[in-house]
C-alpha positions as protocol buffer text, in pm:
chain_id: "A"
residue {
  index: 1
  type: MET
  ca { x: 4461 y: 2070 z: 7457 }
}
residue {
  index: 2
  type: SER
  ca { x: 4742 y: 2291 z: 7448 }
}
residue {
  index: 3
  type: LEU
  ca { x: 5084 y: 2217 z: 7337 }
}
residue {
  index: 4
  type: SER
  ca { x: 5235 y: 2256 z: 7635 }
}
residue {
  index: 5
  type: ARG
  ca { x: 5003 y: 1985 z: 7799 }
}
residue {
  index: 6
  type: TRP
  ca { x: 5067 y: 1737 z: 7474 }
}
residue {
  index: 7
  type: ARG
  ca { x: 5411 y: 1775 z: 7551 }
}
residue {
  index: 8
  type: GLY
  ca { x: 5394 y: 1711 z: 7965 }
}
residue {
  index: 9
  type: PHE
  ca { x: 5149 y: 1406 z: 7825 }
}
residue {
  index: 10
  type: PHE
  ca { x: 5471 y: 1275 z: 7621 }
}
residue {
  index: 11
  type: ARG
  ca { x: 5732 y: 1325 z: 7886 }
}
residue {
  index: 12
  type: ARG
  ca { x: 5523 y: 1113 z: 8141 }
}
residue {
  index: 13
  type: TRP
  ca { x: 5450 y: 892 z: 7845 }
}
residue {
  index: 14
  type: GLU
  ca { x: 5863 y: 883 z: 7779 }
}
residue {
  index: 15
  type: ARG
  ca { x: 5941 y: 826 z: 8149 }
}
residue {
  index: 16
  type: SER
  ca { x: 5736 y: 510 z: 8170 }
}
residue {
  index: 17
  type: ILE
  ca { x: 5921 y: 345 z: 7888 }
}
residue {
  index: 18
  type: PRO
  ca { x: 6206 y: 149 z: 7997 }
}
residue {
  index: 19
  type: LYS
  ca { x: 6554 y: 239 z: 7886 }
}
residue {
  index: 20
  type: ASP
  ca { x: 6631 y: -24 z: 7709 }
}
residue {
  index: 21
  type: SER
  ca { x: 6310 y: -90 z: 7546 }
}
residue {
  index: 22
  type: LEU
  ca { x: 6355 y: 73 z: 7202 }
}
residue {
  index: 23
  type: GLY
  ca { x: 6137 y: -208 z: 7051 }
}
residue {
  index: 24
  type: VAL
  ca { x: 5831 y: -103 z: 7236 }
}
residue {
  index: 25
  type: ALA
  ca { x: 5895 y: 247 z: 7072 }
}
residue {
  index: 26
  type: LEU
  ca { x: 5916 y: 126 z: 6755 }
}
residue {
  index: 27
  type: ARG
  ca { x: 5590 y: -21 z: 6777 }
}
residue {
  index: 28
  type: ASP
  ca { x: 5431 y: 259 z: 6922 }
}
residue {
  index: 29
  type: LEU
  ca { x: 5595 y: 422 z: 6569 }
}
residue {
  index: 30
  type: TYR
  ca { x: 5398 y: 184 z: 6388 }
}
residue {
  index: 31
  type: ASP
  ca { x: 5071 y: 223 z: 6592 }
}
residue {
  index: 32
  type: VAL
  ca { x: 5078 y: 616 z: 6529 }
}
residue {
  index: 33
  type: GLU
  ca { x: 5154 y: 547 z: 6117 }
}
residue {
  index: 34
  type: ARG
  ca { x: 4879 y: 299 z: 6132 }
}
residue {
  index: 35
  type: MET
  ca { x: 4628 y: 566 z: 6275 }
}
residue {
  index: 36
  type: GLY
  ca { x: 4692 y: 807 z: 5985 }
}
residue {
  index: 37
  type: MET
  ca { x: 4978 y: 993 z: 6078 }
}
residue {
  index: 38
  type: GLN
  ca { x: 5199 y: 1021 z: 5788 }
}
residue {
  index: 39
  type: LEU
  ca { x: 5563 y: 1138 z: 5918 }
}
residue {
  index: 40
  type: PRO
  ca { x: 5790 y: 1300 z: 5664 }
}
residue {
  index: 41
  type: ARG
  ca { x: 6025 y: 1128 z: 5510 }
}
residue {
  index: 42
  type: HIS
  ca { x: 6368 y: 1311 z: 5686 }
}
residue {
  index: 43
  type: ILE
  ca { x: 6213 y: 1210 z: 6025 }
}
residue {
  index: 44
  type: LYS
  ca { x: 6200 y: 854 z: 5942 }
}
residue {
  index: 45
  type: VAL
  ca { x: 6545 y: 856 z: 5863 }
}
residue {
  index: 46
  type: ARG
  ca { x: 6742 y: 1024 z: 6102 }
}
residue {
  index: 47
  type: ILE
  ca { x: 6556 y: 798 z: 6363 }
}
residue {
  index: 48
  type: CYS
  ca { x: 6845 y: 589 z: 6346 }
}
residue {
  index: 49
  type: HIS
  ca { x: 7123 y: 872 z: 6427 }
}
residue {
  index: 50
  type: ILE
  ca { x: 6948 y: 974 z: 6725 }
}
residue {
  index: 51
  type: PRO
  ca { x: 7012 y: 852 z: 7080 }
}
residue {
  index: 52
  type: ARG
  ca { x: 6770 y: 607 z: 7229 }
}
residue {
  index: 53
  type: ARG
  ca { x: 6578 y: 820 z: 7427 }
}
residue {
  index: 54
  type: ARG
  ca { x: 6614 y: 1148 z: 7276 }
}
residue {
  index: 55
  type: TRP
  ca { x: 6445 y: 1037 z: 6956 }
}
residue {
  index: 56
  type: VAL
  ca { x: 6131 y: 932 z: 7110 }
}
residue {
  index: 57
  type: ARG
  ca { x: 6104 y: 1338 z: 7236 }
}
residue {
  index: 58
  type: ARG
  ca { x: 6175 y: 1455 z: 6915 }
}
residue {
  index: 59
  type: PHE
  ca { x: 5897 y: 1230 z: 6758 }
}
residue {
  index: 60
  type: SER
  ca { x: 5646 y: 1312 z: 7012 }
}
residue {
  index: 61
  type: LEU
  ca { x: 5667 y: 1699 z: 6985 }
}
residue {
  index: 62
  type: HIS
  ca { x: 5708 y: 1688 z: 6623 }
}
residue {
  index: 63
  type: ALA
  ca { x: 5423 y: 1439 z: 6565 }
}
residue {
  index: 64
  type: PHE
  ca { x: 5185 y: 1665 z: 6787 }
}
residue {
  index: 65
  type: ARG
  ca { x: 5266 y: 2020 z: 6725 }
}
residue {
  index: 66
  type: SER
  ca { x: 5020 y: 1955 z: 6414 }
}
residue {
  index: 67
  type: PRO
  ca { x: 4731 y: 1749 z: 6597 }
}
residue {
  index: 68
  type: ASN
  ca { x: 4491 y: 1853 z: 6352 }
}
residue {
  index: 69
  type: ARG
  ca { x: 4637 y: 1550 z: 6105 }
}
residue {
  index: 70
  type: VAL
  ca { x: 4542 y: 1266 z: 6296 }
}
residue {
  index: 71
  type: LEU
  ca { x: 4210 y: 1436 z: 6340 }
}
residue {
  index: 72
  type: GLN
  ca { x: 4169 y: 1525 z: 6020 }
}
residue {
  index: 73
  type: SER
  ca { x: 4220 y: 1168 z: 5903 }
}
residue {
  index: 74
  type: THR
  ca { x: 3985 y: 1006 z: 6165 }
}
residue {
  index: 75
  type: ILE
  ca { x: 3691 y: 1248 z: 6084 }
}
residue {
  index: 76
  type: SER
  ca { x: 3758 y: 1120 z: 5674 }
}
residue {
  index: 77
  type: THR
  ca { x: 3747 y: 810 z: 5778 }
}
residue {
  index: 78
  type: LEU
  ca { x: 3433 y: 866 z: 5969 }
}
residue {
  index: 79
  type: GLU
  ca { x: 3309 y: 1032 z: 5716 }
}
residue {
  index: 80
  type: SER
  ca { x: 3342 y: 785 z: 5479 }
}
residue {
  index: 81
  type: VAL
  ca { x: 3191 y: 530 z: 5676 }
}
residue {
  index: 82
  type: LEU
  ca { x: 2919 y: 745 z: 5747 }
}
residue {
  index: 83
  type: ASN
  ca { x: 2876 y: 807 z: 5389 }
}
residue {
  index: 84
  type: THR
  ca { x: 2853 y: 456 z: 5285 }
}
residue {
  index: 85
  type: PHE
  ca { x: 2614 y: 371 z: 5538 }
}
residue {
  index: 86
  type: TRP
  ca { x: 2384 y: 663 z: 5432 }
}
residue {
  index: 87
  type: SER
  ca { x: 2413 y: 557 z: 5091 }
}
residue {
  index: 88
  type: LEU
  ca { x: 2341 y: 218 z: 5141 }
}
residue {
  index: 89
  type: ARG
  ca { x: 2025 y: 342 z: 5426 }
}
residue {
  index: 90
  type: ARG
  ca { x: 1944 y: 618 z: 5160 }
}
residue {
  index: 91
  type: ASP
  ca { x: 1917 y: 353 z: 4881 }
}
residue {
  index: 92
  type: ALA
  ca { x: 1700 y: 119 z: 5120 }
}
residue {
  index: 93
  type: ILE
  ca { x: 1497 y: 381 z: 5172 }
}
residue {
  index: 94
  type: VAL
  ca { x: 1400 y: 464 z: 4794 }
}
residue {
  index: 95
  type: GLY
  ca { x: 1369 y: 129 z: 4724 }
}
residue {
  index: 96
  type: SER
  ca { x: 1107 y: 66 z: 4956 }
}
residue {
  index: 97
  type: VAL
  ca { x: 961 y: 391 z: 4857 }
}
residue {
  index: 98
  type: VAL
  ca { x: 935 y: 293 z: 4505 }
}
residue {
  index: 99
  type: THR
  ca { x: 833 y: -43 z: 4616 }
}
residue {
  index: 100
  type: LEU
  ca { x: 542 y: 60 z: 4834 }
}
residue {
  index: 101
  type: GLY
  ca { x: 453 y: 310 z: 4579 }
}
residue {
  index: 102
  type: MET
  ca { x: 423 y: 54 z: 4292 }
}
residue {
  index: 103
  type: MET
  ca { x: 257 y: -227 z: 4522 }
}
residue {
  index: 104
  type: LEU
  ca { x: -10 y: 37 z: 4602 }
}
residue {
  index: 105
  type: VAL
  ca { x: -84 y: 136 z: 4234 }
}
residue {
  index: 106
  type: LEU
  ca { x: -142 y: -234 z: 4142 }
}
residue {
  index: 107
  type: PHE
  ca { x: -357 y: -307 z: 4431 }
}
residue {
  index: 108
  type: ASP
  ca { x: -556 y: 21 z: 4347 }
}
residue {
  index: 109
  type: ALA
  ca { x: -571 y: -117 z: 3977 }
}
residue {
  index: 110
  type: ILE
  ca { x: -685 y: -444 z: 4104 }
}
residue {
  index: 111
  type: ASP
  ca { x: -940 y: -285 z: 4357 }
}
residue {
  index: 112
  type: ARG
  ca { x: -1101 y: -66 z: 4121 }
}
residue {
  index: 113
  type: PRO
  ca { x: -1365 y: -165 z: 3856 }
}
residue {
  index: 114
  type: GLU
  ca { x: -1303 y: -172 z: 3488 }
}
residue {
  index: 115
  type: PRO
  ca { x: -1425 y: 174 z: 3343 }
}
residue {
  index: 116
  type: THR
  ca { x: -1743 y: 146 z: 3137 }
}
residue {
  index: 117
  type: LEU
  ca { x: -1723 y: 369 z: 2841 }
}
residue {
  index: 118
  type: PRO
  ca { x: -2029 y: 594 z: 2758 }
}
residue {
  index: 119
  type: GLU
  ca { x: -2267 y: 464 z: 2490 }
}
residue {
  index: 120
  type: PRO
  ca { x: -2121 y: 624 z: 2167 }
}
residue {
  index: 121
  type: VAL
  ca { x: -2396 y: 885 z: 2066 }
}
residue {
  index: 122
  type: PRO
  ca { x: -2559 y: 837 z: 1735 }
}
residue {
  index: 123
  type: GLN
  ca { x: -2480 y: 1099 z: 1463 }
}
residue {
  index: 124
  type: ALA
  ca { x: -2784 y: 1233 z: 1344 }
}
residue {
  index: 125
  type: GLU
  ca { x: -2891 y: 1096 z: 984 }
}
residue {
  index: 126
  type: TRP
  ca { x: -2792 y: 1336 z: 700 }
}
residue {
  index: 127
  type: LYS
  ca { x: -3171 y: 1465 z: 584 }
}
residue {
  index: 128
  type: PRO
  ca { x: -3174 y: 1699 z: 276 }
}
residue {
  index: 129
  type: PRO
  ca { x: -3312 y: 2051 z: 323 }
}
residue {
  index: 130
  type: PRO
  ca { x: -3692 y: 2074 z: 219 }
}
residue {
  index: 131
  type: PRO
  ca { x: -3739 y: 2239 z: -85 }
}
residue {
  index: 132
  type: ALA
  ca { x: -3893 y: 2608 z: -126 }
}
residue {
  index: 133
  type: PRO
  ca { x: -4286 y: 2665 z: -117 }
}
residue {
  index: 134
  type: LEU
  ca { x: -4415 y: 2725 z: -425 }
}
residue {
  index: 135
  type: ILE
  ca { x: -4520 y: 3081 z: -558 }
}
residue {
  index: 136
  type: MET
  ca { x: -4868 y: 2958 z: -705 }
}
residue {
  index: 137
  type: THR
  ca { x: -5117 y: 2986 z: -446 }
}
residue {
  index: 138
  type: GLY
  ca { x: -5455 y: 2724 z: -417 }
}
residue {
  index: 139
  type: GLY
  ca { x: -5467 y: 2390 z: -607 }
}
residue {
  index: 140
  type: ASP
  ca { x: -5460 y: 2020 z: -468 }
}
residue {
  index: 141
  type: PRO
  ca { x: -5232 y: 1954 z: -165 }
}
residue {
  index: 142
  type: TYR
  ca { x: -5112 y: 1640 z: -307 }
}
residue {
  index: 143
  type: ILE
  ca { x: -5037 y: 1752 z: -621 }
}
residue {
  index: 144
  type: ARG
  ca { x: -4857 y: 2070 z: -512 }
}
residue {
  index: 145
  type: ALA
  ca { x: -4651 y: 1804 z: -265 }
}
residue {
  index: 146
  type: LEU
  ca { x: -4550 y: 1645 z: -601 }
}
residue {
  index: 147
  type: MET
  ca { x: -4437 y: 1918 z: -744 }
}
residue {
  index: 148
  type: ARG
  ca { x: -4228 y: 2062 z: -461 }
}
residue {
  index: 149
  type: THR
  ca { x: -4078 y: 1673 z: -458 }
}
residue {
  index: 150
  type: ILE
  ca { x: -3973 y: 1702 z: -798 }
}
residue {
  index: 151
  type: SER
  ca { x: -3803 y: 2042 z: -769 }
}
residue {
  index: 152
  type: ALA
  ca { x: -3590 y: 1868 z: -453 }
}
residue {
  index: 153
  type: SER
  ca { x: -3421 y: 1656 z: -715 }
}
residue {
  index: 154
  type: GLU
  ca { x: -3390 y: 1875 z: -1016 }
}
residue {
  index: 155
  type: SER
  ca { x: -3317 y: 2223 z: -860 }
}
residue {
  index: 156
  type: ASN
  ca { x: -3317 y: 2259 z: -486 }
}
residue {
  index: 157
  type: VAL
  ca { x: -3108 y: 2531 z: -484 }
}
residue {
  index: 158
  type: GLU
  ca { x: -3192 y: 2910 z: -327 }
}
residue {
  index: 159
  type: TYR
  ca { x: -3344 y: 3033 z: -636 }
}
residue {
  index: 160
  type: PRO
  ca { x: -3495 y: 2770 z: -803 }
}
residue {
  index: 161
  type: TYR
  ca { x: -3704 y: 2916 z: -1052 }
}
residue {
  index: 162
  type: SER
  ca { x: -3421 y: 3140 z: -1267 }
}
residue {
  index: 163
  type: VAL
  ca { x: -3124 y: 2815 z: -1200 }
}
residue {
  index: 164
  type: LEU
  ca { x: -3006 y: 2661 z: -1532 }
}
residue {
  index: 165
  type: TYR
  ca { x: -2852 y: 2333 z: -1588 }
}
residue {
  index: 166
  type: GLY
  ca { x: -2521 y: 2326 z: -1431 }
}
residue {
  index: 167
  type: GLY
  ca { x: -2631 y: 2603 z: -1155 }
}
residue {
  index: 168
  type: GLN
  ca { x: -2594 y: 2945 z: -1327 }
}
residue {
  index: 169
  type: TYR
  ca { x: -2900 y: 3186 z: -1289 }
}
residue {
  index: 170
  type: VAL
  ca { x: -3037 y: 3441 z: -1543 }
}
residue {
  index: 171
  type: ARG
  ca { x: -3229 y: 3736 z: -1437 }
}
residue {
  index: 172
  type: ASP
  ca { x: -3459 y: 3758 z: -1736 }
}
residue {
  index: 173
  type: LEU
  ca { x: -3738 y: 3504 z: -1728 }
}
residue {
  index: 174
  type: LYS
  ca { x: -4004 y: 3676 z: -1938 }
}
residue {
  index: 175
  type: ARG
  ca { x: -3949 y: 3410 z: -2179 }
}
residue {
  index: 176
  type: HIS
  ca { x: -3782 y: 3065 z: -2166 }
}
residue {
  index: 177
  type: PRO
  ca { x: -3399 y: 3149 z: -2142 }
}
residue {
  index: 178
  type: ASP
  ca { x: -3332 y: 2888 z: -2442 }
}
residue {
  index: 179
  type: LYS
  ca { x: -2939 y: 2858 z: -2359 }
}
residue {
  index: 180
  type: CYS
  ca { x: -2766 y: 2560 z: -2449 }
}
residue {
  index: 181
  type: VAL
  ca { x: -2523 y: 2407 z: -2174 }
}
residue {
  index: 182
  type: THR
  ca { x: -2280 y: 2133 z: -2231 }
}
residue {
  index: 183
  type: ILE
  ca { x: -2386 y: 1831 z: -1996 }
}
residue {
  index: 184
  type: VAL
  ca { x: -2063 y: 1726 z: -1831 }
}
residue {
  index: 185
  type: VAL
  ca { x: -2172 y: 1406 z: -1651 }
}
residue {
  index: 186
  type: GLY
  ca { x: -2401 y: 1121 z: -1723 }
}
residue {
  index: 187
  type: PRO
  ca { x: -2474 y: 874 z: -1989 }
}
residue {
  index: 188
  type: ASN
  ca { x: -2593 y: 1228 z: -2209 }
}
residue {
  index: 189
  type: LYS
  ca { x: -2237 y: 1380 z: -2152 }
}
residue {
  index: 190
  type: GLY
  ca { x: -2094 y: 1583 z: -2410 }
}
residue {
  index: 191
  type: ASN
  ca { x: -2451 y: 1685 z: -2548 }
}
residue {
  index: 192
  type: CYS
  ca { x: -2626 y: 2012 z: -2493 }
}
residue {
  index: 193
  type: THR
  ca { x: -2949 y: 2093 z: -2291 }
}
residue {
  index: 194
  type: THR
  ca { x: -3180 y: 2395 z: -2269 }
}
residue {
  index: 195
  type: ALA
  ca { x: -3322 y: 2268 z: -1929 }
}
residue {
  index: 196
  type: ALA
  ca { x: -3381 y: 2548 z: -1704 }
}
residue {
  index: 197
  type: GLY
  ca { x: -3636 y: 2661 z: -1434 }
}
residue {
  index: 198
  type: ARG
  ca { x: -3770 y: 2516 z: -1090 }
}
residue {
  index: 199
  type: TYR
  ca { x: -3866 y: 2192 z: -1321 }
}
residue {
  index: 200
  type: GLN
  ca { x: -3571 y: 2178 z: -1555 }
}
residue {
  index: 201
  type: MET
  ca { x: -3779 y: 2221 z: -1878 }
}
residue {
  index: 202
  type: LEU
  ca { x: -3632 y: 2166 z: -2199 }
}
residue {
  index: 203
  type: SER
  ca { x: -3722 y: 2503 z: -2427 }
}
residue {
  index: 204
  type: THR
  ca { x: -3933 y: 2269 z: -2661 }
}
residue {
  index: 205
  type: THR
  ca { x: -4112 y: 2123 z: -2379 }
}
residue {
  index: 206
  type: TRP
  ca { x: -4196 y: 2440 z: -2243 }
}
residue {
  index: 207
  type: GLU
  ca { x: -4326 y: 2530 z: -2572 }
}
residue {
  index: 208
  type: ILE
  ca { x: -4563 y: 2228 z: -2600 }
}
residue {
  index: 209
  type: LYS
  ca { x: -4696 y: 2239 z: -2264 }
}
residue {
  index: 210
  type: SER
  ca { x: -4725 y: 2603 z: -2238 }
}
residue {
  index: 211
  type: GLU
  ca { x: -4923 y: 2579 z: -2571 }
}
residue {
  index: 212
  type: ARG
  ca { x: -5172 y: 2339 z: -2383 }
}
residue {
  index: 213
  type: TYR
  ca { x: -5173 y: 2452 z: -2021 }
}
residue {
  index: 214
  type: HIS
  ca { x: -5018 y: 2827 z: -2002 }
}
residue {
  index: 215
  type: PRO
  ca { x: -5309 y: 3085 z: -1893 }
}
residue {
  index: 216
  type: GLN
  ca { x: -5183 y: 3360 z: -2117 }
}
residue {
  index: 217
  type: ARG
  ca { x: -4950 y: 3419 z: -2422 }
}
residue {
  index: 218
  type: LEU
  ca { x: -4742 y: 3742 z: -2465 }
}
residue {
  index: 219
  type: ASP
  ca { x: -4866 y: 3971 z: -2656 }
}
residue {
  index: 220
  type: GLY
  ca { x: -5096 y: 3735 z: -2872 }
}
residue {
  index: 221
  type: GLY
  ca { x: -4740 y: 3573 z: -3002 }
}
residue {
  index: 222
  type: SER
  ca { x: -4619 y: 3255 z: -2948 }
}
residue {
  index: 223
  type: SER
  ca { x: -4414 y: 3271 z: -2670 }
}
residue {
  index: 224
  type: TYR
  ca { x: -4493 y: 3237 z: -2304 }
}
residue {
  index: 225
  type: SER
  ca { x: -4344 y: 3408 z: -1986 }
}
residue {
  index: 226
  type: PHE
  ca { x: -4173 y: 3216 z: -1781 }
}
residue {
  index: 227
  type: GLU
  ca { x: -4221 y: 3374 z: -1476 }
}
residue {
  index: 228
  type: PRO
  ca { x: -4221 y: 3152 z: -1123 }
}
residue {
  index: 229
  type: GLU
  ca { x: -4580 y: 3171 z: -1088 }
}
residue {
  index: 230
  type: PHE
  ca { x: -4653 y: 3064 z: -1473 }
}
residue {
  index: 231
  type: GLN
  ca { x: -4357 y: 2784 z: -1431 }
}
residue {
  index: 232
  type: ASP
  ca { x: -4607 y: 2635 z: -1121 }
}
residue {
  index: 233
  type: GLU
  ca { x: -4923 y: 2656 z: -1305 }
}
residue {
  index: 234
  type: VAL
  ca { x: -4798 y: 2498 z: -1650 }
}
residue {
  index: 235
  type: VAL
  ca { x: -4649 y: 2192 z: -1438 }
}
residue {
  index: 236
  type: TYR
  ca { x: -4992 y: 2188 z: -1206 }
}
residue {
  index: 237
  type: ALA
  ca { x: -5196 y: 2177 z: -1495 }
}
residue {
  index: 238
  type: TRP
  ca { x: -4971 y: 1906 z: -1658 }
}
residue {
  index: 239
  type: LEU
  ca { x: -4985 y: 1674 z: -1366 }
}
residue {
  index: 240
  type: SER
  ca { x: -5332 y: 1679 z: -1304 }
}
residue {
  index: 241
  type: ASP
  ca { x: -5437 y: 1592 z: -1688 }
}
residue {
  index: 242
  type: ASP
  ca { x: -5527 y: 1197 z: -1671 }
}
residue {
  index: 243
  type: SER
  ca { x: -5462 y: 1183 z: -2040 }
}
residue {
  index: 244
  type: ALA
  ca { x: -5078 y: 1334 z: -2017 }
}
residue {
  index: 245
  type: TRP
  ca { x: -5008 y: 979 z: -1818 }
}
residue {
  index: 246
  type: GLY
  ca { x: -5197 y: 727 z: -1998 }
}
residue {
  index: 247
  type: GLY
  ca { x: -5503 y: 763 z: -1834 }
}
residue {
  index: 248
  type: VAL
  ca { x: -5336 y: 760 z: -1481 }
}
residue {
  index: 249
  type: ASP
  ca { x: -5497 y: 1005 z: -1226 }
}
residue {
  index: 250
  type: LEU
  ca { x: -5141 y: 1080 z: -1051 }
}
residue {
  index: 251
  type: ALA
  ca { x: -5365 y: 1243 z: -748 }
}
residue {
  index: 252
  type: ASP
  ca { x: -5530 y: 930 z: -694 }
}
residue {
  index: 253
  type: LEU
  ca { x: -5216 y: 730 z: -629 }
}
residue {
  index: 254
  type: LEU
  ca { x: -5095 y: 1020 z: -408 }
}
residue {
  index: 255
  type: ARG
  ca { x: -5376 y: 990 z: -190 }
}
residue {
  index: 256
  type: GLN
  ca { x: -5354 y: 585 z: -180 }
}
residue {
  index: 257
  type: GLY
  ca { x: -4996 y: 614 z: -32 }
}
residue {
  index: 258
  type: ARG
  ca { x: -4827 y: 511 z: -353 }
}
residue {
  index: 259
  type: ILE
  ca { x: -4560 y: 769 z: -411 }
}
residue {
  index: 260
  type: ASP
  ca { x: -4305 y: 526 z: -563 }
}
residue {
  index: 261
  type: ASP
  ca { x: -4572 y: 433 z: -857 }
}
residue {
  index: 262
  type: VAL
  ca { x: -4604 y: 807 z: -900 }
}
residue {
  index: 263
  type: LEU
  ca { x: -4246 y: 894 z: -914 }
}
residue {
  index: 264
  type: LYS
  ca { x: -4191 y: 550 z: -1157 }
}
residue {
  index: 265
  type: ILE
  ca { x: -4435 y: 710 z: -1422 }
}
residue {
  index: 266
  type: LEU
  ca { x: -4271 y: 1017 z: -1391 }
}
residue {
  index: 267
  type: SER
  ca { x: -3931 y: 907 z: -1436 }
}
residue {
  index: 268
  type: PRO
  ca { x: -3876 y: 922 z: -1811 }
}
residue {
  index: 269
  type: THR
  ca { x: -3968 y: 1286 z: -1848 }
}
residue {
  index: 270
  type: TRP
  ca { x: -3760 y: 1381 z: -1489 }
}
residue {
  index: 271
  type: THR
  ca { x: -3460 y: 1125 z: -1513 }
}
residue {
  index: 272
  type: SER
  ca { x: -3338 y: 1193 z: -1142 }
}
residue {
  index: 273
  type: LEU
  ca { x: -3645 y: 1064 z: -1006 }
}
residue {
  index: 274
  type: GLY
  ca { x: -3536 y: 745 z: -860 }
}
residue {
  index: 275
  type: TYR
  ca { x: -3595 y: 503 z: -1190 }
}
residue {
  index: 276
  type: GLY
  ca { x: -3442 y: 712 z: -1472 }
}
residue {
  index: 277
  type: ILE
  ca { x: -3062 y: 692 z: -1622 }
}
residue {
  index: 278
  type: GLU
  ca { x: -2944 y: 1025 z: -1471 }
}
residue {
  index: 279
  type: THR
  ca { x: -3018 y: 927 z: -1069 }
}
residue {
  index: 280
  type: ASN
  ca { x: -2840 y: 1192 z: -835 }
}
residue {
  index: 281
  type: SER
  ca { x: -2761 y: 1186 z: -448 }
}
residue {
  index: 282
  type: MET
  ca { x: -3108 y: 1336 z: -404 }
}
residue {
  index: 283
  type: SER
  ca { x: -3329 y: 1061 z: -547 }
}
residue {
  index: 284
  type: GLU
  ca { x: -3336 y: 797 z: -249 }
}
residue {
  index: 285
  type: TYR
  ca { x: -3453 y: 1039 z: -29 }
}
residue {
  index: 286
  type: LEU
  ca { x: -3763 y: 1185 z: -250 }
}
residue {
  index: 287
  type: PRO
  ca { x: -4049 y: 983 z: -67 }
}
residue {
  index: 288
  type: GLU
  ca { x: -3918 y: 1097 z: 254 }
}
residue {
  index: 289
  type: ILE
  ca { x: -3920 y: 1435 z: 159 }
}
residue {
  index: 290
  type: TYR
  ca { x: -4298 y: 1408 z: -19 }
}
residue {
  index: 291
  type: GLN
  ca { x: -4410 y: 1303 z: 316 }
}
residue {
  index: 292
  type: ASP
  ca { x: -4257 y: 1602 z: 476 }
}
residue {
  index: 293
  type: VAL
  ca { x: -4377 y: 1865 z: 237 }
}
residue {
  index: 294
  type: LEU
  ca { x: -4733 y: 1692 z: 205 }
}
residue {
  index: 295
  type: ALA
  ca { x: -4744 y: 1722 z: 590 }
}
residue {
  index: 296
  type: GLN
  ca { x: -4694 y: 2113 z: 544 }
}
residue {
  index: 297
  type: GLU
  ca { x: -4914 y: 2140 z: 244 }
}
residue {
  index: 298
  type: CYS
  ca { x: -5190 y: 1982 z: 446 }
}
residue {
  index: 299
  type: GLY
  ca { x: -5169 y: 2188 z: 718 }
}
residue {
  index: 300
  type: GLU
  ca { x: -5276 y: 2461 z: 516 }
}
residue {
  index: 301
  type: TRP
  ca { x: -5591 y: 2286 z: 382 }
}
residue {
  index: 302
  type: GLY
  ca { x: -5684 y: 2143 z: 685 }
}
residue {
  index: 303
  type: ALA
  ca { x: -5983 y: 1836 z: 699 }
}
residue {
  index: 304
  type: ARG
  ca { x: -5911 y: 1858 z: 315 }
}
residue {
  index: 305
  type: CYS
  ca { x: -5620 y: 1639 z: 321 }
}
residue {
  index: 306
  type: ARG
  ca { x: -5499 y: 1321 z: 437 }
}
residue {
  index: 307
  type: VAL
  ca { x: -5162 y: 1226 z: 484 }
}
residue {
  index: 308
  type: PRO
  ca { x: -5105 y: 820 z: 416 }
}
residue {
  index: 309
  type: ALA
  ca { x: -4945 y: 651 z: 748 }
}
residue {
  index: 310
  type: GLU
  ca { x: -4777 y: 411 z: 510 }
}
residue {
  index: 311
  type: ARG
  ca { x: -4652 y: 412 z: 151 }
}
residue {
  index: 312
  type: VAL
  ca { x: -4712 y: 112 z: -83 }
}
residue {
  index: 313
  type: GLN
  ca { x: -4347 y: 69 z: -233 }
}
residue {
  index: 314
  type: ILE
  ca { x: -4229 y: -55 z: -521 }
}
residue {
  index: 315
  type: ASP
  ca { x: -3955 y: -269 z: -669 }
}
residue {
  index: 316
  type: ARG
  ca { x: -3690 y: 18 z: -829 }
}
residue {
  index: 317
  type: GLY
  ca { x: -3492 y: -253 z: -962 }
}
residue {
  index: 318
  type: LYS
  ca { x: -3804 y: -377 z: -1219 }
}
residue {
  index: 319
  type: SER
  ca { x: -3879 y: -102 z: -1519 }
}
């Protein structure tokens, strides 16, 4: 609405007011202020000095020359009301959504069956690698399997025929190395040992057994070759000799499945076989290792060898 139309409106409103009704005009002024119209202070002061009919016109013209004040106040009031309503409504909506989501989660958890955990996969039991085949060819497969079982505890390394006590290797095997190595663990700690080769034979033991079982001497002298095939042949002949073990036929005990008895008989010579004073991590696996290598040896000999289905066990706690 233009300013001229506002003026016409207030002229008509002014004529409708009785001439002596100053109280009505004051009431109208109060209503305008209550609606949010903020009049300048000097206008309110001048009201008392203006004739009764003229101050209403001045007030009306001044008040509505800038009608946006009333509109701004009204819009601000409506905005505050709407914002309050929307904030309450928004909180209610958010709260409803959160509550509904929590209820869905709870209902889903109630209806869903308990998850069944998969059965734990049992770890494969560690099994020591089988000892290497012998260099020697031929012979009784039971004694051959026993020889490989002894080397599994004494020298289960990549090159067993060349190893010294402690893991060091030697190249020259024309003779027994006869190298003294200090023992670092066990009951003989601090002593010196000359154990060497696949069967960890001492130099003195090698000389004694070679003199009896070695197939040939070196240049007709007292020394004997320590080559791999001769290590096998000397130990094979030694284990096959009944008189060397108090008249006990080791091969016959092995055919009966009495590997534990055989290991106990040999423990004073090779102390790591499970009944001696220097057992190691391989000692408890020796009977199983014997069964595995015996099956390999028997596979090469066919019908001449029979692997016992069960072995006769003895009490390891007894001497």
